[in-house]
C-alpha positions, 0 to 999 in steps of 0.5 A: 500500500502506497499513500493517497491524497485527495486533490481539489480539481485546480491542484490536480490540473496544476500537478503536472506543472508541480512535477515539472518543477520538481524534476526538471526545474521548469515552471509553467505557471498561469493565473489559473494555476497559481494558487493551486501551485502555492498550495502544493508547494506548501503541502509538499514543503517545497520552498523553491516552488513557494518562492517562485509562485509568491513572486509571480503572485506579487507581480500579478497583483501589483498593477495600479488601478487604471493602468494596463497592468492594473486591468490584469490585476483587477481581473486576476485578483478575484480568481486568486481570492477564491482559490486562496480561500479554497486552500485556506491560504489565509495570508494570500487571501488577505492580500487578494481581498485588499487588492480586490477592495482597491480595484473595486473603487475604480470599477464599474458594478460589473466587477462586483460579479467577479468577486462572487 
């Protein structure tokens, strides 16, 4: 008997990227996979992956409202927030919530639907 563990669908989808990082040192990361990879990095105690994903998230979340980078941030932050909550990544969720609140003040009401 080997060990088994359950993965949320987004973590299962990100698992091949996790394995590529572990065995090849290559990281294919996207907004859709970032929080799942952060979760996998924490779960498997992989500090180099944790650092890479954290750098990616910091870059993705630093766009100022109204700028081109801010538009990406505004569209990515709700996804990051939802995924952070899914994986109980409280520190990441707090950061994402603050970013969402900042961008909410500069958006139309349609943005609120992304947060739901």
